[in-house]
C-alpha positions in Angstrom: 0.0 0.0 0.0 1.3 3.5 -1.0 0.0 6.8 0.1 1.2 10.4 -0.3 2.8 12.4 2.5 0.1 15.0 2.1 -2.6 12.4 2.6 -0.7 10.9 5.5 -0.5 14.2 7.3 -4.3 14.6 7.2 -4.7 12.7 10.4 -8.5 13.0 10.5 -8.7 10.1 8.0 -10.3 7.1 9.6 -7.9 4.3 10.5 -8.6 0.9 9.1 -7.5 -2.3 10.7 -5.6 -4.3 8.0 -6.3 -8.0 8.0 -3.2 -10.1 9.0 -1.0 -7.0 9.8 1.4 -7.9 12.5 3.0 -5.4 14.8 6.8 -5.3 14.7 7.2 -3.8 18.1 6.7 -5.0 21.7 3.7 -2.8 22.2 2.0 -2.0 25.5 -1.2 -3.9 26.1 -4.2 -2.6 24.1 -2.1 -0.9 21.4 -1.9 -2.3 17.9 -0.3 -1.4 14.6 -3.3 -0.7 12.3 -1.6 0.6 9.2 1.9 0.2 7.6 2.3 2.0 4.3 5.1 3.0 2.0 4.8 6.7 1.1 4.3 7.1 -2.6 6.9 9.8 -3.3 10.6 8.8 -4.0 12.5 8.4 -0.8 9.3 9.0 1.1 9.9 6.2 3.6 7.3 4.4 5.7 4.2 5.4 7.6 3.1 3.5 10.7 -0.2 4.1 12.6 -0.8 2.7 16.1 -4.2 2.7 17.8 -5.6 1.9 21.3 -8.9 0.1 21.8 -10.5 3.5 22.3 -9.3 4.5 18.8 -6.8 7.1 20.1 -3.8 6.9 17.8 -0.2 7.8 17.1 1.4 8.2 13.7 5.1 7.7 12.8 7.0 8.6 9.6 10.4 6.9 9.1 12.2 8.5 6.2 15.8 8.6 4.9 17.7 11.9 5.1 19.2 13.3 1.9 22.9 12.3 1.7 26.0 14.5 1.9 29.6 13.7 1.1 30.4 14.2 4.8 28.0 12.8 7.4 26.3 15.3 9.7 27.7 15.0 13.2 27.8 16.9 16.5 26.7 20.6 16.1 25.4 19.9 12.6 23.0 17.2 14.0 21.7 19.6 16.7 21.0 22.3 14.1 19.4 19.8 11.8 17.1 18.5 14.5 16.0 22.0 15.4 15.3 23.0 11.8 13.5 19.8 10.9 11.4 20.0 14.1 10.3 23.5 13.2 9.5 22.3 9.6 7.5 19.4 10.9 5.4 21.5 13.3 4.7 24.1 10.6 3.6 21.4 8.2 1.1 20.0 10.7 -0.2 23.5 11.6 -0.7 24.3 7.9 -2.3 21.0 7.1 -4.7 21.4 10.0 -5.7 24.8 8.8 -6.5 23.5 5.3 -8.6 20.6 6.5 -10.2 21.8 9.7 -11.7 24.8 11.3 -9.9 24.0 14.5 -7.1 26.4 15.3 -3.6 25.1 16.1 -0.5 27.0 17.2 3.0 26.2 18.4 3.2 26.1 22.2 6.9 25.3 22.8 9.8 22.9 21.9 12.5 21.2 23.9 15.4 18.8 23.2 14.8 15.3 24.4 17.0 12.2 24.6 16.0 9.2 22.4 14.6 6.2 24.3 17.3 4.4 26.3 19.0 1.8 24.1 17.7 3.3 20.9 19.9 3.6 17.8 18.7 7.1 17.3 21.1 10.0 18.3 19.1 13.2 19.0 15.5 14.2 19.7 13.2 17.1 19.9 9.6 17.3 21.3 7.2 20.1 20.3 3.9 20.9 21.9 0.9 22.2 19.8 -2.1 23.9 21.4 -5.4 24.0 19.7 -9.0 25.1 20.3 -11.9 22.7 19.9 -15.4 23.6 20.7 -14.2 26.4 23.0 -11.8 24.1 24.9 -8.0 24.1 24.9 -6.4 20.8 23.8 -2.8 19.9 23.4 -1.0 17.5 21.0 2.6 16.7 20.7 5.3 16.0 18.0 8.5 14.1 18.5 11.4 14.1 16.0 14.4 11.8 16.3 17.4 11.6 14.1 20.1 8.9 13.6 22.0 6.8 11.0 20.9 9.1 8.1 17.2 8.4 9.1 14.5 10.7 10.4 11.7 9.5 12.7 8.7 11.8 13.1 5.9 11.1 15.5 2.5 12.7 16.0 0.4 12.0 19.0 -2.3 11.7 20.0 -5.2 11.9 17.6 -7.7 13.1 18.5 -5.7 15.7 20.4 -5.9 15.2 24.2 -7.2 11.7 23.9 -4.2 10.3 25.7 -2.7 12.0 28.8 0.9 13.2 28.3 2.6 10.8 30.7 1.0 7.8 29.0 1.5 9.2 25.5 5.2 9.9 26.2 5.7 6.3 27.5 3.9 4.9 24.5 6.0 6.9 22.0 9.2 5.8 23.7 8.2 2.2 23.7 7.3 2.3 19.9 10.4 4.3 18.9 12.7 2.1 21.0 11.6 -1.0 19.0 12.1 0.5 15.6 14.7 -1.6 13.7 17.8 0.4 12.7 18.7 0.8 9.0 21.8 -1.1 9.7 23.3 -2.7 12.8 26.9 -2.5 14.1 27.5 -5.0 16.9 30.8 -3.3 17.9 29.5 0.2 17.5 29.6 2.9 14.8 32.8 3.9 13.1 34.1 7.4 13.8 36.6 7.4 10.9 36.1 10.3 8.4 35.0 9.4 4.8 37.3 9.4 1.8 36.1 11.9 -0.7 37.1 12.4 -4.4 35.7 15.1 -6.7 36.2 14.6 -10.4 35.5 17.6 -12.7 34.5 16.9 -16.4 35.0 19.7 -18.9 31.7 19.2 -20.8 28.1 19.2 -19.7 27.1 15.5 -19.6 23.4 15.6 -19.3 23.3 11.8 -19.1 25.7 11.8 -16.1 23.0 11.2 -13.5 21.5 8.3 -15.5 25.0 6.8 -15.9 25.7 7.0 -12.2 22.3 5.4 -11.4 22.8 2.5 -13.8 26.4 2.0 -12.9 25.8 1.7 -9.1 22.9 -0.7 -9.8 25.2 -2.8 -12.1 27.7 -2.9 -9.2 24.9 -4.5 -7.2 24.7 -1.7 -4.6 21.3 -1.2 -2.8 20.1 2.3 -2.1 18.9 4.0 1.0 18.5 7.3 -0.9 18.2 7.5 -4.7 17.4 10.7 -6.7 18.5 10.8 -10.3 16.7 14.2 -10.7 18.7 15.9 -7.9 22.0 13.9 -8.5 22.1 12.3 -5.0 22.7 8.7 -4.1 23.5 6.9 -0.8 24.1 3.2 -0.8 23.2 0.8 1.9 26.3 -0.3 3.8 27.8 -3.2 2.0 29.1 -6.1 4.1 29.6 -8.7 1.4 31.5 -8.4 -1.9 31.5 -10.6 -5.1 33.5 -13.7 -4.4 37.0 -13.5 -6.0 36.8 -9.7 -6.5 39.6 -7.4 -5.3 37.1 -6.0 -2.8 36.3 -9.4 -1.4 40.0 -10.1 -0.9 40.6 -6.7 0.7 37.7 -7.1 3.1 39.4 -10.1 4.8 36.1 -10.9 6.6 36.3 -7.6 8.5 32.8 -6.6 7.3 32.9 -2.9 8.4 30.0 -2.1 6.0 31.2 0.3 3.2 28.8 3.0 2.3 29.0 5.2 -0.7 27.5 8.7 -1.3 27.6 10.0 -4.9 26.8 13.6 -5.9 26.6 15.0 -9.4 26.2 18.5 -10.9 25.7 19.2 -14.6 26.1 22.7 -16.1 26.3 23.9 -19.7 30.1 24.2 -19.6 31.0 21.2 -17.4 30.0 18.5 -15.0 31.2 17.2 -11.6 30.9 13.7 -10.0 31.9 13.3 -6.4 32.2 10.0 -4.5 32.4 9.6 -0.7 33.2 6.2 0.8 33.3 5.2 4.5 33.0 2.3 6.8 29.9 2.6 9.0 30.9 0.0 11.6 33.7 -0.5 14.0 35.4 -3.9 13.9 37.6 -5.5 16.6 41.3 -4.7 16.2 42.6 -8.1 15.2 46.0 -6.7 14.2 47.8 -3.4 14.4 46.9 -2.9 10.7 43.1 -3.4 11.0 42.3 0.3 10.7 44.6 0.6 7.7 43.0 -2.4 6.1 39.5 -0.9 6.6 40.7 2.4 5.1 42.1 0.5 2.1 38.8 -1.3 1.6 36.9 2.0 1.6 39.4 3.5 -0.9 39.1 0.5 -3.2 35.3 0.7 -3.1 35.4 4.4 -3.9 37.9 3.9 -6.8 35.9 1.0 -8.2 32.7 3.1 -8.3 34.3 6.2 -9.7 36.2 4.4 -12.4 33.1 2.5 -13.4 31.1 5.8 -13.6 33.8 7.5 -15.7 34.0 4.5 -18.0 30.3 4.7 -18.5 30.6 8.3 -19.7 33.7 7.7 -21.8 36.3 9.2 -19.4 39.4 7.7 -17.8 41.3 9.0 -14.8 
């Protein structure tokens, strides 16, 4: 099932219990997952609706963030969470104004920690205050960010149907059980990415198409893919074709190599940039383990860039 984000944000739509749909989280008693849908737009991610027996509900959006050559960390993450929280709140306020005569305004926002043990890194909670039939009602938004993924939560619907303490506990329980986009048993790597930028002296209008088809031919999966905007992020790759140079270089370290590719095409020239990094820490088996991982990331970057350039008739 696929729905648009605009339709998903219109939370006055009636929830329908889907036959055979099984919850993927350890939910509190009386709470069930009633809808799971892939949003129709590219990179739209997933929508999840949860509902209590009294039909009071919570909605989650889990979407990939657009990629950048260098991952967003530390202060960048804090700024991103604040900006995305404001954007989320304004979208809800605007959507409510279009579809209802109820008024809704921003009441406040505060940084919050993700649920204990969660793979998410930062969080922000926003309170919205509305007027319904002359009474003041509050609703809440949560936004969490981690591993190039955005989790947005709206609760409760209808506003005020769940007291805040119960609602906050329910949101934490649901978010805590969300599966991560990738798992790192020994923790995330903190090594910086390797980046190479290659300018081309002509405007190659087919460059984005060549990048897309080349990465697919190299059997990469995508967590973000936009030929129109010239942005790709691959899922971390833990296994390589048997007998390949990359399989030999990995030496069963399995750090999970992730690529980000960015293109720009202008009338007088083009640019393709490739970023490569290991997303997971691996145990230090030898004094050269870190060097071996760096070498694997470099080989993956070089293989992808060389293949893209060959596809457009260029050699480094």
